[in-house]
C-alpha positions as CSV (number, residue, x, y, z in Angstrom):
1,X,-282.9,-121.1,-15.8
2,X,-280.2,-118.9,-14.3
3,X,-277.0,-118.0,-16.2
4,X,-273.8,-116.7,-14.6
5,X,-271.6,-114.4,-16.5
6,X,-268.0,-115.7,-16.5
7,X,-266.7,-112.1,-17.1
8,X,-268.5,-110.4,-14.3
9,X,-270.0,-113.1,-12.1
10,X,-273.5,-111.6,-12.5
11,X,-276.6,-113.8,-12.3
12,X,-279.0,-113.4,-15.1
13,X,-282.4,-115.0,-15.6
14,X,-282.8,-116.5,-19.0
15,X,-285.5,-114.0,-20.0
16,X,-283.4,-111.0,-19.0
17,X,-280.4,-112.3,-20.9
18,X,-282.5,-112.6,-24.0
19,X,-283.9,-109.1,-23.5
20,X,-280.4,-107.7,-23.1
21,X,-279.2,-109.4,-26.3
22,X,-282.1,-108.0,-28.2
23,X,-281.4,-104.5,-26.9
24,X,-277.7,-104.8,-28.0
25,X,-278.8,-105.8,-31.5
26,X,-281.5,-103.1,-32.1
27,X,-280.6,-100.2,-34.3
28,X,-281.2,-96.6,-33.1
29,X,-283.3,-94.4,-35.4
30,X,-280.1,-92.6,-36.4
31,X,-278.3,-95.9,-37.3
32,X,-281.3,-97.1,-39.3
33,X,-281.6,-93.8,-41.2
34,X,-277.8,-93.9,-41.9
35,X,-278.0,-97.4,-43.4
36,X,-281.1,-96.5,-45.5
37,X,-279.2,-93.6,-47.1
38,X,-276.4,-95.9,-48.5
39,X,-276.3,-96.3,-52.3
40,X,-275.2,-99.7,-53.5
41,X,-274.4,-99.9,-57.2
42,X,-274.3,-103.2,-59.0
43,X,-270.8,-104.6,-59.9
44,X,-269.4,-107.2,-62.2
45,X,-268.3,-110.2,-60.1
46,X,-264.5,-110.8,-60.0
47,X,-264.0,-107.7,-62.2
48,X,-265.0,-104.8,-59.9
49,X,-264.9,-104.4,-56.2
50,X,-268.2,-104.9,-54.5
51,X,-269.8,-102.5,-52.0
52,X,-269.0,-105.0,-49.3
53,X,-265.3,-105.2,-50.2
54,X,-265.0,-101.5,-50.6
55,X,-266.7,-100.8,-47.3
56,X,-264.7,-103.3,-45.3
57,X,-261.2,-103.0,-47.0
58,X,-261.0,-99.4,-48.0
59,X,-257.9,-98.0,-46.4
60,X,-255.9,-101.2,-46.1
61,X,-252.2,-100.8,-47.1
62,X,-250.2,-103.7,-48.5
63,X,-246.7,-103.4,-47.0
64,X,-245.1,-106.6,-48.2
65,X,-245.8,-109.5,-50.5
66,X,-243.7,-112.6,-50.9
67,X,-244.6,-116.1,-51.9
68,X,-246.6,-117.4,-49.0
69,X,-246.6,-114.1,-47.1
70,X,-248.7,-110.9,-47.1
71,X,-248.3,-108.1,-44.6
72,X,-250.8,-105.2,-44.4
73,X,-251.4,-102.2,-42.2
74,X,-255.0,-101.1,-41.5
75,X,-256.1,-98.1,-39.5
76,X,-259.4,-99.0,-37.7
77,X,-262.1,-96.9,-39.3
78,X,-265.1,-95.7,-37.4
79,X,-267.4,-97.5,-39.9
80,X,-266.1,-100.9,-38.6
81,X,-266.3,-100.1,-34.9
82,X,-268.8,-101.7,-32.5
83,X,-270.9,-99.6,-30.1
84,X,-268.0,-99.6,-27.6
85,X,-265.6,-98.0,-30.1
86,X,-263.5,-101.1,-30.9
87,X,-262.9,-103.0,-34.1
88,X,-265.9,-105.3,-34.3
89,X,-265.5,-109.0,-34.2
90,X,-267.2,-109.3,-37.6
91,X,-264.8,-106.9,-39.2
92,X,-261.9,-108.9,-37.7
93,X,-263.4,-112.1,-39.2
94,X,-263.7,-110.4,-42.5
95,X,-260.0,-109.3,-42.4
96,X,-258.9,-112.8,-41.6
97,X,-261.0,-114.0,-44.5
98,X,-259.8,-111.5,-47.1
99,X,-256.1,-111.3,-46.2
100,X,-256.0,-115.1,-45.6
101,X,-257.4,-115.6,-49.0
102,X,-254.9,-113.2,-50.6
103,X,-251.9,-115.2,-49.4
104,X,-252.9,-118.3,-51.4
105,X,-253.4,-116.5,-54.7
106,X,-251.6,-118.4,-57.5
107,X,-251.6,-117.8,-61.2
108,X,-254.1,-120.1,-63.0
109,X,-256.2,-120.9,-59.9
110,X,-259.8,-119.9,-59.6
111,X,-261.2,-117.8,-56.8
112,X,-260.8,-119.6,-53.5
113,X,-263.7,-120.7,-51.4
114,X,-263.5,-120.8,-47.6
115,X,-263.8,-124.3,-46.2
116,X,-263.1,-123.6,-42.5
117,X,-262.1,-120.6,-40.5
118,X,-261.4,-120.4,-36.8
119,X,-260.5,-117.2,-34.9
120,X,-259.2,-116.5,-31.4
121,X,-260.0,-113.0,-30.2
122,X,-257.3,-111.9,-27.8
123,X,-257.6,-108.1,-27.3
124,X,-259.1,-105.0,-28.8
125,X,-258.1,-102.3,-31.2
126,X,-259.8,-98.9,-30.9
127,X,-260.9,-96.6,-33.7
128,X,-257.9,-95.1,-35.4
129,X,-255.5,-97.7,-33.9
130,X,-253.1,-99.1,-36.5
131,X,-253.3,-102.9,-36.9
132,X,-250.7,-105.0,-38.7
133,X,-252.2,-108.0,-40.5
134,X,-249.8,-110.8,-41.3
135,X,-251.0,-113.8,-43.4
136,X,-248.7,-116.8,-43.9
137,X,-249.4,-119.8,-46.1
138,X,-249.0,-122.8,-43.8
139,X,-249.4,-125.4,-46.5
140,X,-251.1,-126.9,-49.5
141,X,-252.3,-130.4,-50.2
142,X,-253.9,-130.7,-53.6
143,X,-256.5,-128.0,-53.9
144,X,-256.7,-127.3,-50.2
145,X,-254.7,-124.4,-48.8
146,X,-254.3,-123.3,-45.1
147,X,-253.2,-119.9,-43.9
148,X,-252.5,-118.4,-40.5
149,X,-253.5,-114.7,-40.0
150,X,-252.4,-112.6,-37.1
151,X,-253.8,-109.1,-36.3
152,X,-251.6,-107.1,-34.0
153,X,-252.1,-103.6,-32.6
154,X,-249.0,-101.7,-33.7
155,X,-249.3,-99.2,-30.9
156,X,-249.6,-101.6,-28.0
157,X,-247.9,-104.6,-29.5
158,X,-250.8,-106.8,-28.4
159,X,-252.2,-109.5,-30.6
160,X,-255.8,-108.6,-31.4
161,X,-256.7,-111.9,-33.0
162,X,-255.3,-115.0,-34.6
163,X,-257.0,-117.0,-37.3
164,X,-256.6,-120.1,-39.2
165,X,-258.2,-120.2,-42.6
166,X,-258.6,-123.2,-44.9
167,X,-259.6,-122.6,-48.5
168,X,-260.4,-124.6,-51.6
169,X,-259.2,-123.5,-55.0
170,X,-258.8,-125.4,-58.3
171,X,-257.0,-124.8,-61.5
172,X,-259.0,-123.0,-64.2
173,X,-260.1,-124.9,-67.2
174,X,-258.0,-124.3,-70.3
175,X,-261.1,-124.6,-72.5
């Protein structure tokens, strides 16, 4: 089977495409050693920040909070860059998840669980670019909340990504 890249028009045989994907996902010795040196301490869930949250959100600045609106600024750190030096798509998805979840916080509700999330990736943000993240609550029906999250490169004005995030949260028991 032959595949044609929509971006470049190149022809790839199925085997070479798989090999190329494998090479992109392989860690170098330096990357592997760097990861093996990480120290991950246990944490109390919902009380302390986890390693994952600290790693992905460290440096985020909350600029504005209103009911149904959260605006943050985030300088793209090298730790969240892909091999090409841009904010990775996984990091973008995490920011849509975390900031989208923060906009639905209501007193008395339990932690929200993501039900659905869709993200459109529009452009890139380089390491050390400032990104503005705006999350708006679009609506609530019962225990289901929907938020829209936009990441915008503050330097270029370009939209980096737009996400829609649907979450489930319920009132905590009074017992």
